[in-house]
N, C-alpha and C positions, 0 to 999 in steps of 0.2 A: 263669429266676431263679437256679435252683440251680447251673447252669453258670456263670452270670456271677459268683456268689459263689466258686466254685472257682477261676476265671479271676483274679479279684482276688486271692484269697488267694495263690494262686500267683506272682502279680506281686510282691506285697509280700515274700513269702519270698525271692525271687530277688533283689530290691533289697537286703534285709537281708544276705543272703550276699555279696553284690557289695561293700557297704560295709564289711563286717567283712574281707573279702579285702583291699581297697583300705587299710584301716587296718593291717593285718598288713604289708603291703608297705611303707607309710608308716613305720611302728615300727621296722622292720628297718633303713631307710635312716637315721633317726635315730640309732639305736645305732652304725652305722657312721661317722657323721659325729662323734659324741660320741666314739668310740674315737680318731678322727683328731684332735679337738680336744684330748684328753687328751694324746696324744703330742706335739703341737706344743707344748702347755703345759709339758710335763716338759722340752722341749729349748729352751725359751725363758725360763721363769721358774724352771725348777729342778725337781728331782724331788719334793723335800718339798711345795712348793706345789701341784703337781698333784696329787699322790695324796691331799692332804689336801681339796683343792678338790672332787674329783670322787668322794669317799667319803661314804656315807650315815654318819650318826651310829653306826651299830651295824656298820659295815664290818670285816671281817676280812681280815687279809693273812696268807699263809703264806710266811715267809722263813726260810732257814737252819734248817730244821726248827723253827722257832718259830712260834706263832700270836700275832699282834698284833691286839689287838681295840681299836677305837673309834679317833676321829679324834685324840684326845689321845697315844694310844700310836703311832698312824701318824706324827704329828708328831715325837714324841721319837725314834722308830726313824730316820727319815731325817736329823734333827738330828745324829745320832751318826755318820753315814756318814764314813768316812775318806777319800772319793774327791774328786777334782777333776776337771773337764772331762768331766762325766758325758755321754754320748751314749745314748739309749735309743730304740730304734725297734721296731715291732711291727706286724703286719697280720693282722687277722682273716681267717681262712679260712672261717669259718663263723659265722652269726648265726641265732639262733632266737629268736622271741617266744612266750610263752605265750598260750593261747587267750584268756584273761582280759585279756590286753594290759599286765599289770602287772609282768611279769617277764621277763627276756630274759638270754641267755647268748651269749658269743663265745669261740672259740678260735682260734689260730693260732700264728704263730712270732714269737720276739723276739730283738734282737741288742742286747747291752749292752757298753759300753767306757767305761772311766774311766781316770784315773791316780792312782796310790795317793801317799801322802805322800813315798814315796822316789822318785817319777818313774816307777815301774813301771806299764805298761800292763796293765790288767786287763780281760779280755774273757770273755763269757758269751753262750751262745745256747741257746735251747730253745723250749719251748711253753708258752704262757700259757692260762689259762681264767679269764675273768671272769664273774660274775653280776651283773647289773643289776636295779635295782628302781625303778619308777615311783614317785615321791613323792607325796603328796596335792596339791601344788601343779603336778603334771604334769612336773617335772623328772625326769631318770634320773641315779641315782647308783649307784656300784657297792657291793655288799655282801660281796663275796668276790673277792680276786684272789690 
């Protein structure tokens, strides 16, 4: 009887670990898909709509040595951009999800290009780092970019 209890306990621990590992892999893929959806929205709906849509209410952006806090400030920041024909692409090189499954982060490279009001092309490329949080309704929103 004791051996049977140990066997069943081990089996349930194995299943629990397998489910947790599967959820971890699933969450990583969800984050990669959200990053792709985010980038696509930037390039179809505009940078302002996308950065507001994917932001948590308490999101923080760091741009031009400034901290931009909250959706309203993010909206205003991108409303004041003086660029036209913005193209922004990025690709996560790495994604990780917390053991509790409610936080994640990505990093990788980005490429930005736009035309300013004088017709001059502006380009930038570098490294991005985004922190994601799972909201109570199960959606992922960025809290830091």
